[in-house]
N, CA, C and O atoms as a Tinker XYZ file with bonds, in Angstrom:
   492  protein
     1  N     47.876000  -68.909000   -7.405000    73     2
     2  CA    47.232000  -67.760000   -8.005000    64     1     3
     3  C     45.758000  -68.080000   -8.239000    63     2     4     5
     4  O     45.392000  -69.225000   -8.504000    81     3
     5  N     44.954000  -67.094000   -8.141000    73     3     6
     6  CA    43.543000  -67.250000   -8.443000    64     5     7
     7  C     43.383000  -67.224000   -9.960000    63     6     8     9
     8  O     43.925000  -66.348000  -10.635000    81     7
     9  N     42.647000  -68.178000  -10.482000    73     7    10
    10  CA    42.440000  -68.218000  -11.926000    64     9    11
    11  C     41.370000  -67.199000  -12.320000    63    10    12    13
    12  O     40.609000  -66.718000  -11.480000    81    11
    13  N     41.331000  -66.887000  -13.586000    73    11    14
    14  CA    40.328000  -65.954000  -14.096000    64    13    15
    15  C     38.922000  -66.498000  -13.875000    63    14    16    17
    16  O     37.996000  -65.739000  -13.589000    81    15
    17  N     38.763000  -67.803000  -14.007000    73    15    18
    18  CA    37.449000  -68.433000  -13.794000    64    17    19
    19  C     37.032000  -68.285000  -12.337000    63    18    20    21
    20  O     35.886000  -67.934000  -12.055000    81    19
    21  N     37.961000  -68.553000  -11.396000    73    19    22
    22  CA    37.647000  -68.397000   -9.976000    64    21    23
    23  C     37.267000  -66.960000   -9.663000    63    22    24    25
    24  O     36.291000  -66.715000   -8.955000    81    23
    25  N     38.032000  -66.006000  -10.188000    73    23    26
    26  CA    37.727000  -64.598000   -9.954000    64    25    27
    27  C     36.355000  -64.231000  -10.491000    63    26    28    29
    28  O     35.583000  -63.533000   -9.833000    81    27
    29  N     36.062000  -64.702000  -11.678000    73    27    30
    30  CA    34.770000  -64.421000  -12.290000    64    29    31
    31  C     33.641000  -64.983000  -11.417000    63    30    32    33
    32  O     32.630000  -64.320000  -11.185000    81    31
    33  N     33.831000  -66.208000  -10.944000    73    31    34
    34  CA    32.814000  -66.832000  -10.089000    64    33    35
    35  C     32.647000  -66.082000   -8.776000    63    34    36    37
    36  O     31.528000  -65.915000   -8.291000    81    35
    37  N     33.755000  -65.631000   -8.203000    73    35    38
    38  CA    33.678000  -64.892000   -6.951000    64    37    39
    39  C     32.953000  -63.567000   -7.153000    63    38    40    41
    40  O     32.110000  -63.195000   -6.336000    81    39
    41  N     33.266000  -62.853000   -8.225000    73    39    42
    42  CA    32.606000  -61.581000   -8.488000    64    41    43
    43  C     31.107000  -61.752000   -8.749000    63    42    44    45
    44  O     30.309000  -60.870000   -8.435000    81    43
    45  N     30.739000  -62.893000   -9.324000    73    43    46
    46  CA    29.334000  -63.149000   -9.627000    64    45    47
    47  C     28.581000  -63.718000   -8.428000    63    46    48    49
    48  O     27.359000  -63.858000   -8.480000    81    47
    49  N     29.289000  -64.045000   -7.356000    73    47    50
    50  CA    28.681000  -64.728000   -6.226000    64    49    51
    51  C     27.443000  -64.031000   -5.664000    63    50    52    53
    52  O     26.412000  -64.682000   -5.495000    81    51
    53  N     27.507000  -62.728000   -5.368000    73    51    54
    54  CA    26.300000  -62.109000   -4.810000    64    53    55
    55  C     25.077000  -62.268000   -5.715000    63    54    56    57
    56  O     23.984000  -62.546000   -5.221000    81    55
    57  N     25.240000  -62.097000   -7.026000    73    55    58
    58  CA    24.113000  -62.262000   -7.945000    64    57    59
    59  C     23.654000  -63.713000   -7.978000    63    58    60    61
    60  O     22.455000  -63.987000   -8.015000    81    59
    61  N     24.604000  -64.642000   -7.966000    73    59    62
    62  CA    24.245000  -66.057000   -7.959000    64    61    63
    63  C     23.536000  -66.438000   -6.668000    63    62    64    65
    64  O     22.604000  -67.242000   -6.689000    81    63
    65  N     23.964000  -65.874000   -5.549000    73    63    66
    66  CA    23.306000  -66.157000   -4.275000    64    65    67
    67  C     21.864000  -65.690000   -4.316000    63    66    68    69
    68  O     20.958000  -66.389000   -3.862000    81    67
    69  N     21.661000  -64.486000   -4.871000    73    67    70
    70  CA    20.313000  -63.951000   -4.949000    64    69    71
    71  C     19.440000  -64.856000   -5.815000    63    70    72    73
    72  O     18.298000  -65.148000   -5.462000    81    71
    73  N     19.981000  -65.299000   -6.946000    73    71    74
    74  CA    19.221000  -66.163000   -7.854000    64    73    75
    75  C     18.879000  -67.495000   -7.200000    63    74    76    77
    76  O     17.837000  -68.077000   -7.499000    81    75
    77  N     19.740000  -67.987000   -6.313000    73    75    78
    78  CA    19.507000  -69.265000   -5.650000    64    77    79
    79  C     18.830000  -69.103000   -4.291000    63    78    80    81
    80  O     18.674000  -70.080000   -3.559000    81    79
    81  N     18.429000  -67.888000   -3.949000    73    79    82
    82  CA    17.797000  -67.662000   -2.662000    64    81    83
    83  C     18.791000  -67.651000   -1.510000    63    82    84    85
    84  O     18.404000  -67.834000   -0.356000    81    83
    85  N     20.073000  -67.438000   -1.815000    73    83    86
    86  CA    21.100000  -67.429000   -0.784000    64    85    87
    87  C     21.579000  -66.020000   -0.464000    63    86    88    89
    88  O     22.612000  -65.850000    0.183000    81    87
    89  N     20.841000  -65.014000   -0.908000    73    87    90
    90  CA    21.300000  -63.650000   -0.736000    64    89    91
    91  C     21.445000  -63.239000    0.727000    63    90    92    93
    92  O     22.161000  -62.283000    1.024000    81    91
    93  N     20.776000  -63.944000    1.652000    73    91    94
    94  CA    20.946000  -63.614000    3.067000    64    93    95
    95  C     22.372000  -63.898000    3.549000    63    94    96    97
    96  O     22.790000  -63.390000    4.589000    81    95
    97  N     23.115000  -64.710000    2.789000    73    95    98
    98  CA    24.494000  -65.013000    3.150000    64    97    99
    99  C     25.422000  -63.824000    2.966000    63    98   100   101
   100  O     26.475000  -63.755000    3.601000    81    99
   101  N     25.052000  -62.906000    2.121000    73    99   102
   102  CA    25.927000  -61.775000    1.820000    64   101   103
   103  C     26.306000  -61.038000    3.101000    63   102   104   105
   104  O     27.437000  -60.570000    3.234000    81   103
   105  N     25.384000  -60.931000    4.029000    73   103   106
   106  CA    25.655000  -60.239000    5.288000    64   105   107
   107  C     25.804000  -61.192000    6.475000    63   106   108   109
   108  O     25.927000  -60.744000    7.615000    81   107
   109  N     25.793000  -62.487000    6.219000    73   107   110
   110  CA    25.777000  -63.466000    7.305000    64   109   111
   111  C     27.139000  -63.717000    7.927000    63   110   112   113
   112  O     27.214000  -64.148000    9.078000    81   111
   113  N     28.201000  -63.463000    7.211000    73   111   114
   114  CA    29.534000  -63.701000    7.740000    64   113   115
   115  C     30.126000  -65.000000    7.238000    63   114   116   117
   116  O     29.414000  -65.857000    6.713000    81   115
   117  N     31.440000  -65.144000    7.401000    73   115   118
   118  CA    32.168000  -66.276000    6.828000    64   117   119
   119  C     31.704000  -67.652000    7.313000    63   118   120   121
   120  O     31.554000  -68.568000    6.505000    81   119
   121  N     31.479000  -67.808000    8.608000    73   119   122
   122  CA    31.126000  -69.134000    9.114000    64   121   123
   123  C     29.756000  -69.584000    8.599000    63   122   124   125
   124  O     29.589000  -70.736000    8.199000    81   123
   125  N     28.795000  -68.687000    8.608000    73   123   126
   126  CA    27.463000  -69.018000    8.088000    64   125   127
   127  C     27.539000  -69.311000    6.591000    63   126   128   129
   128  O     26.875000  -70.225000    6.102000    81   127
   129  N     28.335000  -68.549000    5.874000    73   127   130
   130  CA    28.499000  -68.774000    4.434000    64   129   131
   131  C     29.137000  -70.133000    4.180000    63   130   132   133
   132  O     28.693000  -70.874000    3.303000    81   131
   133  N     30.172000  -70.462000    4.940000    73   131   134
   134  CA    30.851000  -71.753000    4.791000    64   133   135
   135  C     29.853000  -72.899000    5.006000    63   134   136   137
   136  O     29.822000  -73.859000    4.236000    81   135
   137  N     29.058000  -72.787000    6.038000    73   135   138
   138  CA    28.082000  -73.835000    6.353000    64   137   139
   139  C     27.037000  -73.965000    5.239000    63   138   140   141
   140  O     26.710000  -75.077000    4.827000    81   139
   141  N     26.519000  -72.848000    4.757000    73   139   142
   142  CA    25.508000  -72.891000    3.705000    64   141   143
   143  C     26.096000  -73.403000    2.394000    63   142   144   145
   144  O     25.466000  -74.202000    1.701000    81   143
   145  N     27.292000  -72.950000    2.054000    73   143   146
   146  CA    27.917000  -73.393000    0.807000    64   145   147
   147  C     28.248000  -74.883000    0.850000    63   146   148   149
   148  O     28.248000  -75.550000   -0.184000    81   147
   149  N     28.530000  -75.402000    2.039000    73   147   150
   150  CA    28.828000  -76.831000    2.174000    64   149   151
   151  C     27.627000  -77.694000    1.797000    63   150   152   153
   152  O     27.784000  -78.864000    1.446000    81   151
   153  N     26.444000  -77.125000    1.869000    73   151   154
   154  CA    25.238000  -77.866000    1.529000    64   153   155
   155  C     24.911000  -77.880000    0.047000    63   154   156   157
   156  O     23.928000  -78.499000   -0.360000    81   155
   157  N     25.710000  -77.216000   -0.761000    73   155   158
   158  CA    25.464000  -77.172000   -2.202000    64   157   159
   159  C     26.206000  -78.327000   -2.858000    63   158   160   161
   160  O     27.434000  -78.394000   -2.816000    81   159
   161  N     25.463000  -79.215000   -3.454000    73   159   162
   162  CA    26.043000  -80.398000   -4.090000    64   161   163
   163  C     27.008000  -79.996000   -5.211000    63   162   164   165
   164  O     26.706000  -79.127000   -6.030000    81   163
   165  N     28.161000  -80.642000   -5.227000    73   163   166
   166  CA    29.140000  -80.408000   -6.280000    64   165   167
   167  C     30.147000  -79.313000   -5.972000    63   166   168   169
   168  O     31.124000  -79.151000   -6.703000    81   167
   169  N     29.928000  -78.569000   -4.914000    73   167   170
   170  CA    30.857000  -77.513000   -4.536000    64   169   171
   171  C     31.908000  -78.115000   -3.612000    63   170   172   173
   172  O     31.591000  -78.580000   -2.517000    81   171
   173  N     33.159000  -78.101000   -4.060000    73   171   174
   174  CA    34.237000  -78.730000   -3.311000    64   173   175
   175  C     34.735000  -77.834000   -2.185000    63   174   176   177
   176  O     34.546000  -76.618000   -2.215000    81   175
   177  N     35.373000  -78.445000   -1.194000    73   175   178
   178  CA    35.883000  -77.723000   -0.037000    64   177   179
   179  C     36.828000  -76.599000   -0.432000    63   178   180   181
   180  O     36.742000  -75.500000    0.116000    81   179
   181  N     37.730000  -76.858000   -1.376000    73   179   182
   182  CA    38.665000  -75.820000   -1.809000    64   181   183
   183  C     37.957000  -74.615000   -2.382000    63   182   184   185
   184  O     38.356000  -73.478000   -2.129000    81   183
   185  N     36.904000  -74.851000   -3.155000    73   183   186
   186  CA    36.127000  -73.749000   -3.734000    64   185   187
   187  C     35.372000  -72.980000   -2.653000    63   186   188   189
   188  O     35.259000  -71.756000   -2.709000    81   187
   189  N     34.864000  -73.708000   -1.679000    73   187   190
   190  CA    34.153000  -73.059000   -0.573000    64   189   191
   191  C     35.112000  -72.167000    0.210000    63   190   192   193
   192  O     34.786000  -71.023000    0.528000    81   191
   193  N     36.290000  -72.694000    0.518000    73   191   194
   194  CA    37.274000  -71.912000    1.262000    64   193   195
   195  C     37.743000  -70.698000    0.461000    63   194   196   197
   196  O     37.977000  -69.628000    1.023000    81   195
   197  N     37.876000  -70.869000   -0.843000    73   195   198
   198  CA    38.253000  -69.751000   -1.706000    64   197   199
   199  C     37.186000  -68.662000   -1.651000    63   198   200   201
   200  O     37.503000  -67.478000   -1.543000    81   199
   201  N     35.938000  -69.063000   -1.725000    73   199   202
   202  CA    34.830000  -68.104000   -1.650000    64   201   203
   203  C     34.796000  -67.403000   -0.301000    63   202   204   205
   204  O     34.603000  -66.190000   -0.226000    81   203
   205  N     34.985000  -68.174000    0.759000    73   203   206
   206  CA    34.939000  -67.598000    2.102000    64   205   207
   207  C     36.113000  -66.638000    2.321000    63   206   208   209
   208  O     35.969000  -65.621000    3.000000    81   207
   209  N     37.270000  -66.964000    1.746000    73   207   210
   210  CA    38.442000  -66.093000    1.857000    64   209   211
   211  C     38.224000  -64.775000    1.115000    63   210   212   213
   212  O     38.389000  -63.700000    1.692000    81   211
   213  N     37.856000  -64.858000   -0.155000    73   211   214
   214  CA    37.797000  -63.662000   -0.991000    64   213   215
   215  C     36.460000  -62.935000   -0.952000    63   214   216   217
   216  O     36.432000  -61.705000   -0.964000    81   215
   217  N     35.365000  -63.661000   -0.908000    73   215   218
   218  CA    34.058000  -63.008000   -0.956000    64   217   219
   219  C     33.525000  -62.638000    0.420000    63   218   220   221
   220  O     32.742000  -61.697000    0.552000    81   219
   221  N     33.950000  -63.382000    1.456000    73   219   222
   222  CA    33.417000  -63.138000    2.794000    64   221   223
   223  C     34.477000  -62.663000    3.786000    63   222   224   225
   224  O     34.159000  -62.382000    4.942000    81   223
   225  N     35.728000  -62.571000    3.348000    73   223   226
   226  CA    36.766000  -61.966000    4.153000    64   225   227
   227  C     37.246000  -62.745000    5.358000    63   226   228   229
   228  O     37.714000  -62.142000    6.324000    81   227
   229  N     37.145000  -64.080000    5.337000    73   227   230
   230  CA    37.646000  -64.870000    6.461000    64   229   231
   231  C     39.171000  -64.911000    6.402000    63   230   232   233
   232  O     39.723000  -65.503000    5.474000    81   231
   233  N     39.869000  -64.302000    7.362000    73   231   234
   234  CA    41.326000  -64.244000    7.304000    64   233   235
   235  C     42.022000  -65.586000    7.509000    63   234   236   237
   236  O     43.225000  -65.704000    7.279000    81   235
   237  N     41.268000  -66.603000    7.943000    73   235   238
   238  CA    41.873000  -67.906000    8.206000    64   237   239
   239  C     41.463000  -68.962000    7.187000    63   238   240   241
   240  O     41.903000  -70.107000    7.291000    81   239
   241  N     40.637000  -68.614000    6.212000    73   239   242
   242  CA    40.207000  -69.589000    5.206000    64   241   243
   243  C     41.422000  -70.125000    4.459000    63   242   244   245
   244  O     42.302000  -69.360000    4.066000    81   243
   245  N     41.469000  -71.437000    4.265000    73   243   246
   246  CA    42.633000  -72.068000    3.644000    64   245   247
   247  C     42.195000  -72.949000    2.477000    63   246   248   249
   248  O     41.963000  -74.145000    2.658000    81   247
   249  N     42.080000  -72.371000    1.290000    73   247   250
   250  CA    41.702000  -73.150000    0.116000    64   249   251
   251  C     42.754000  -74.208000   -0.220000    63   250   252   253
   252  O     43.951000  -73.924000   -0.240000    81   251
   253  N     42.297000  -75.407000   -0.477000    73   251   254
   254  CA    43.178000  -76.490000   -0.892000    64   253   255
   255  C     42.749000  -76.964000   -2.273000    63   254   256   257
   256  O     41.727000  -76.533000   -2.806000    81   255
   257  N     43.549000  -77.858000   -2.841000    73   255   258
   258  CA    43.189000  -78.407000   -4.140000    64   257   259
   259  C     43.835000  -77.697000   -5.312000    63   258   260   261
   260  O     43.586000  -78.052000   -6.464000    81   259
   261  N     44.660000  -76.700000   -5.037000    73   259   262
   262  CA    45.350000  -75.966000   -6.093000    64   261   263
   263  C     46.842000  -76.241000   -5.940000    63   262   264   265
   264  O     47.490000  -75.714000   -5.036000    81   263
   265  N     47.374000  -77.062000   -6.822000    73   263   266
   266  CA    48.766000  -77.479000   -6.741000    64   265   267
   267  C     49.719000  -76.285000   -6.749000    63   266   268   269
   268  O     50.698000  -76.268000   -6.004000    81   267
   269  N     49.441000  -75.309000   -7.572000    73   267   270
   270  CA    50.319000  -74.134000   -7.654000    64   269   271
   271  C     50.360000  -73.399000   -6.313000    63   270   272   273
   272  O     51.431000  -72.992000   -5.864000    81   271
   273  N     49.212000  -73.230000   -5.679000    73   271   274
   274  CA    49.165000  -72.531000   -4.396000    64   273   275
   275  C     49.994000  -73.271000   -3.351000    63   274   276   277
   276  O     50.748000  -72.651000   -2.602000    81   275
   277  N     49.857000  -74.590000   -3.299000    73   275   278
   278  CA    50.631000  -75.380000   -2.337000    64   277   279
   279  C     52.122000  -75.254000   -2.616000    63   278   280   281
   280  O     52.920000  -75.101000   -1.691000    81   279
   281  N     52.501000  -75.316000   -3.892000    73   279   282
   282  CA    53.908000  -75.166000   -4.263000    64   281   283
   283  C     54.439000  -73.791000   -3.863000    63   282   284   285
   284  O     55.548000  -73.680000   -3.339000    81   283
   285  N     53.652000  -72.751000   -4.108000    73   283   286
   286  CA    54.094000  -71.394000   -3.789000    64   285   287
   287  C     54.276000  -71.204000   -2.283000    63   286   288   289
   288  O     55.270000  -70.624000   -1.846000    81   287
   289  N     53.325000  -71.687000   -1.496000    73   287   290
   290  CA    53.441000  -71.564000   -0.044000    64   289   291
   291  C     54.655000  -72.347000    0.450000    63   290   292   293
   292  O     55.411000  -71.857000    1.289000    81   291
   293  N     54.842000  -73.562000   -0.068000    73   291   294
   294  CA    55.998000  -74.361000    0.323000    64   293   295
   295  C     57.305000  -73.671000   -0.020000    63   294   296   297
   296  O     58.232000  -73.648000    0.790000    81   295
   297  N     57.379000  -73.112000   -1.211000    73   295   298
   298  CA    58.599000  -72.431000   -1.644000    64   297   299
   299  C     58.863000  -71.187000   -0.810000    63   298   300   301
   300  O     60.003000  -70.927000   -0.424000    81   299
   301  N     57.821000  -70.421000   -0.529000    73   299   302
   302  CA    57.995000  -69.160000    0.194000    64   301   303
   303  C     58.292000  -69.366000    1.673000    63   302   304   305
   304  O     59.112000  -68.646000    2.243000    81   303
   305  N     57.640000  -70.334000    2.299000    73   303   306
   306  CA    57.779000  -70.481000    3.744000    64   305   307
   307  C     58.851000  -71.474000    4.174000    63   306   308   309
   308  O     59.335000  -71.407000    5.304000    81   307
   309  N     59.233000  -72.407000    3.277000    73   307   310
   310  CA    60.181000  -73.444000    3.703000    64   309   311
   311  C     61.183000  -73.826000    2.621000    63   310   312   313
   312  O     61.890000  -74.825000    2.759000    81   311
   313  N     61.252000  -73.057000    1.563000    73   311   314
   314  CA    62.141000  -73.390000    0.438000    64   313   315
   315  C     61.881000  -74.806000   -0.071000    63   314   316   317
   316  O     62.808000  -75.519000   -0.455000    81   315
   317  N     60.610000  -75.202000   -0.068000    73   315   318
   318  CA    60.177000  -76.513000   -0.561000    64   317   319
   319  C     59.230000  -76.287000   -1.736000    63   318   320   321
   320  O     58.022000  -76.160000   -1.533000    81   319
   321  N     59.752000  -76.234000   -2.956000    73   319   322
   322  CA    58.931000  -75.869000   -4.103000    64   321   323
   323  C     57.938000  -76.931000   -4.561000    63   322   324   325
   324  O     57.171000  -76.683000   -5.492000    81   323
   325  N     57.931000  -78.104000   -3.935000    73   323   326
   326  CA    57.006000  -79.157000   -4.374000    64   325   327
   327  C     56.093000  -79.609000   -3.245000    63   326   328   329
   328  O     55.774000  -80.793000   -3.139000    81   327
   329  N     55.676000  -78.687000   -2.413000    73   327   330
   330  CA    54.790000  -79.017000   -1.298000    64   329   331
   331  C     53.411000  -79.422000   -1.827000    63   330   332   333
   332  O     52.970000  -78.956000   -2.877000    81   331
   333  N     52.755000  -80.286000   -1.085000    73   331   334
   334  CA    51.366000  -80.647000   -1.395000    64   333   335
   335  C     50.458000  -79.942000   -0.384000    63   334   336   337
   336  O     50.938000  -79.197000    0.471000    81   335
   337  N     49.152000  -80.178000   -0.481000    73   335   338
   338  CA    48.210000  -79.509000    0.417000    64   337   339
   339  C     48.505000  -79.819000    1.884000    63   338   340   341
   340  O     48.434000  -78.930000    2.733000    81   339
   341  N     48.832000  -81.068000    2.182000    73   339   342
   342  CA    49.114000  -81.453000    3.563000    64   341   343
   343  C     50.288000  -80.653000    4.109000    63   342   344   345
   344  O     50.222000  -80.119000    5.216000    81   343
   345  N     51.358000  -80.573000    3.332000    73   343   346
   346  CA    52.534000  -79.821000    3.769000    64   345   347
   347  C     52.225000  -78.331000    3.852000    63   346   348   349
   348  O     52.687000  -77.654000    4.770000    81   347
   349  N     51.455000  -77.820000    2.912000    73   347   350
   350  CA    51.074000  -76.417000    2.952000    64   349   351
   351  C     50.340000  -76.105000    4.254000    63   350   352   353
   352  O     50.631000  -75.104000    4.909000    81   351
   353  N     49.399000  -76.952000    4.626000    73   351   354
   354  CA    48.640000  -76.729000    5.859000    64   353   355
   355  C     49.542000  -76.813000    7.097000    63   354   356   357
   356  O     49.347000  -76.071000    8.060000    81   355
   357  N     50.523000  -77.713000    7.070000    73   355   358
   358  CA    51.491000  -77.793000    8.168000    64   357   359
   359  C     52.278000  -76.485000    8.281000    63   358   360   361
   360  O     52.473000  -75.961000    9.377000    81   359
   361  N     52.722000  -75.971000    7.147000    73   359   362
   362  CA    53.499000  -74.729000    7.145000    64   361   363
   363  C     52.670000  -73.526000    7.587000    63   362   364   365
   364  O     53.201000  -72.585000    8.177000    81   363
   365  N     51.385000  -73.556000    7.305000    73   363   366
   366  CA    50.514000  -72.445000    7.665000    64   365   367
   367  C     50.010000  -72.519000    9.107000    63   366   368   369
   368  O     49.509000  -71.527000    9.636000    81   367
   369  N     50.136000  -73.675000    9.742000    73   367   370
   370  CA    49.592000  -73.869000   11.091000    64   369   371
   371  C     50.052000  -72.809000   12.100000    63   370   372   373
   372  O     49.228000  -72.344000   12.888000    81   371
   373  N     51.326000  -72.407000   12.110000    73   371   374
   374  CA    51.722000  -71.370000   13.078000    64   373   375
   375  C     50.992000  -70.037000   12.890000    63   374   376   377
   376  O     51.011000  -69.179000   13.773000    81   375
   377  N     50.364000  -69.878000   11.753000    73   375   378
   378  CA    49.663000  -68.627000   11.450000    64   377   379
   379  C     48.158000  -68.770000   11.626000    63   378   380   381
   380  O     47.396000  -67.941000   11.128000    81   379
   381  N     47.717000  -69.819000   12.335000    73   379   382
   382  CA    46.281000  -70.059000   12.529000    64   381   383
   383  C     45.599000  -68.761000   12.961000    63   382   384   385
   384  O     46.092000  -68.030000   13.820000    81   383
   385  N     44.487000  -68.506000   12.357000    73   383   386
   386  CA    43.772000  -67.255000   12.554000    64   385   387
   387  C     44.038000  -66.271000   11.431000    63   386   388   389
   388  O     43.270000  -65.337000   11.199000    81   387
   389  N     45.153000  -66.505000   10.733000    73   387   390
   390  CA    45.544000  -65.601000    9.645000    64   389   391
   391  C     46.088000  -66.382000    8.449000    63   390   392   393
   392  O     46.773000  -65.808000    7.603000    81   391
   393  N     45.800000  -67.660000    8.367000    73   391   394
   394  CA    46.376000  -68.491000    7.296000    64   393   395
   395  C     45.973000  -68.000000    5.913000    63   394   396   397
   396  O     46.793000  -68.012000    4.994000    81   395
   397  N     44.738000  -67.572000    5.749000    73   395   398
   398  CA    44.301000  -67.032000    4.461000    64   397   399
   399  C     45.063000  -65.775000    4.092000    63   398   400   401
   400  O     45.395000  -65.559000    2.926000    81   399
   401  N     45.336000  -64.956000    5.076000    73   399   402
   402  CA    46.116000  -63.740000    4.828000    64   401   403
   403  C     47.536000  -64.089000    4.395000    63   402   404   405
   404  O     48.084000  -63.477000    3.479000    81   403
   405  N     48.125000  -65.081000    5.066000    73   403   406
   406  CA    49.485000  -65.498000    4.707000    64   405   407
   407  C     49.493000  -66.031000    3.278000    63   406   408   409
   408  O     50.393000  -65.708000    2.503000    81   407
   409  N     48.500000  -66.843000    2.923000    73   407   410
   410  CA    48.416000  -67.365000    1.562000    64   409   411
   411  C     48.315000  -66.220000    0.560000    63   410   412   413
   412  O     48.958000  -66.253000   -0.489000    81   411
   413  N     47.523000  -65.225000    0.873000    73   411   414
   414  CA    47.355000  -64.081000   -0.023000    64   413   415
   415  C     48.660000  -63.292000   -0.138000    63   414   416   417
   416  O     49.014000  -62.834000   -1.224000    81   415
   417  N     49.370000  -63.133000    0.971000    73   415   418
   418  CA    50.659000  -62.433000    0.924000    64   417   419
   419  C     51.654000  -63.197000    0.058000    63   418   420   421
   420  O     52.430000  -62.588000   -0.678000    81   419
   421  N     51.638000  -64.513000    0.141000    73   419   422
   422  CA    52.520000  -65.319000   -0.717000    64   421   423
   423  C     52.143000  -65.105000   -2.179000    63   422   424   425
   424  O     53.023000  -64.911000   -3.018000    81   423
   425  N     50.857000  -65.139000   -2.495000    73   423   426
   426  CA    50.412000  -64.904000   -3.869000    64   425   427
   427  C     50.886000  -63.540000   -4.372000    63   426   428   429
   428  O     51.368000  -63.420000   -5.499000    81   427
   429  N     50.746000  -62.520000   -3.535000    73   427   430
   430  CA    51.166000  -61.173000   -3.930000    64   429   431
   431  C     52.681000  -61.086000   -4.086000    63   430   432   433
   432  O     53.175000  -60.409000   -4.988000    81   431
   433  N     53.419000  -61.769000   -3.211000    73   431   434
   434  CA    54.884000  -61.763000   -3.314000    64   433   435
   435  C     55.334000  -62.428000   -4.604000    63   434   436   437
   436  O     56.271000  -61.962000   -5.252000    81   435
   437  N     54.667000  -63.519000   -4.981000    73   435   438
   438  CA    55.002000  -64.200000   -6.242000    64   437   439
   439  C     54.651000  -63.300000   -7.417000    63   438   440   441
   440  O     55.447000  -63.142000   -8.344000    81   439
   441  N     53.461000  -62.711000   -7.379000    73   439   442
   442  CA    53.012000  -61.850000   -8.488000    64   441   443
   443  C     53.929000  -60.636000   -8.671000    63   442   444   445
   444  O     54.138000  -60.176000   -9.793000    81   443
   445  N     54.466000  -60.129000   -7.577000    73   443   446
   446  CA    55.329000  -58.953000   -7.673000    64   445   447
   447  C     56.785000  -59.302000   -7.922000    63   446   448   449
   448  O     57.616000  -58.412000   -8.107000    81   447
   449  N     57.101000  -60.598000   -7.929000    73   447   450
   450  CA    58.464000  -61.028000   -8.194000    64   449   451
   451  C     59.366000  -61.061000   -6.971000    63   450   452   453
   452  O     60.565000  -61.311000   -7.097000    81   451
   453  N     58.810000  -60.813000   -5.788000    73   451   454
   454  CA    59.612000  -60.863000   -4.556000    64   453   455
   455  C     59.989000  -62.288000   -4.183000    63   454   456   457
   456  O     61.024000  -62.527000   -3.562000    81   455
   457  N     59.138000  -63.228000   -4.567000    73   455   458
   458  CA    59.370000  -64.658000   -4.331000    64   457   459
   459  C     59.222000  -65.330000   -5.685000    63   458   460   461
   460  O     58.312000  -65.005000   -6.448000    81   459
   461  N     60.108000  -66.260000   -5.983000    73   459   462
   462  CA    60.015000  -66.977000   -7.256000    64   461   463
   463  C     58.803000  -67.886000   -7.293000    63   462   464   465
   464  O     58.409000  -68.457000   -6.276000    81   463
   465  N     58.218000  -68.015000   -8.470000    73   463   466
   466  CA    57.084000  -68.907000   -8.644000    64   465   467
   467  C     57.581000  -70.346000   -8.636000    63   466   468   469
   468  O     58.594000  -70.661000   -9.261000    81   467
   469  N     56.877000  -71.209000   -7.938000    73   467   470
   470  CA    57.269000  -72.610000   -7.835000    64   469   471
   471  C     56.807000  -73.358000   -9.077000    63   470   472   473
   472  O     55.729000  -73.080000   -9.602000    81   471
   473  N     57.614000  -74.307000   -9.552000    73   471   474
   474  CA    57.218000  -75.089000  -10.729000    64   473   475
   475  C     56.060000  -76.010000  -10.408000    63   474   476   477
   476  O     55.888000  -76.431000   -9.263000    81   475
   477  N     55.266000  -76.323000  -11.421000    73   475   478
   478  CA    54.111000  -77.197000  -11.206000    64   477   479
   479  C     54.482000  -78.678000  -11.202000    63   478   480   481
   480  O     53.839000  -79.464000  -10.507000    81   479
   481  N     55.468000  -79.063000  -11.934000    73   479   482
   482  CA    55.810000  -80.481000  -11.975000    64   481   483
   483  C     56.756000  -80.827000  -10.839000    63   482   484   485
   484  O     57.538000  -79.987000  -10.394000    81   483
   485  N     56.681000  -82.061000  -10.375000    73   483   486
   486  CA    57.521000  -82.506000   -9.262000    64   485   487
   487  C     58.896000  -82.938000   -9.749000    63   486   488   489
   488  O     59.751000  -83.270000   -8.929000    81   487
   489  N     59.131000  -82.945000  -11.032000    73   487   490
   490  CA    60.405000  -83.449000  -11.537000    64   489   491
   491  C     61.185000  -82.519000  -12.343000    63   490   492
   492  O     62.271000  -82.864000  -12.808000    81   491
């Protein structure tokens, strides 16, 4: 699930880009945004992919680093409620080109109760 902090940051992105002189990215597209965001010190790959998925609409962006997301994808796609990022990416590989969409569908299925939420602890 996207946290409230992540959502807030994503919604503020266009204003933050303008303040940092990155406003040209708003219309540049996902790949250009990914490349530019990678140059910002302290911004992790998972956060960049999250931004590219939600703010720039890349259907294949695959945010990592969120244990709950990996667990949910594992539970939904393989009945493996304790998947890690590596396993999540393996499960999403057949959907290359649409992995971000699949992740979003899993999030929506969990939120709507169609798929059970995976536990955070491995034990």
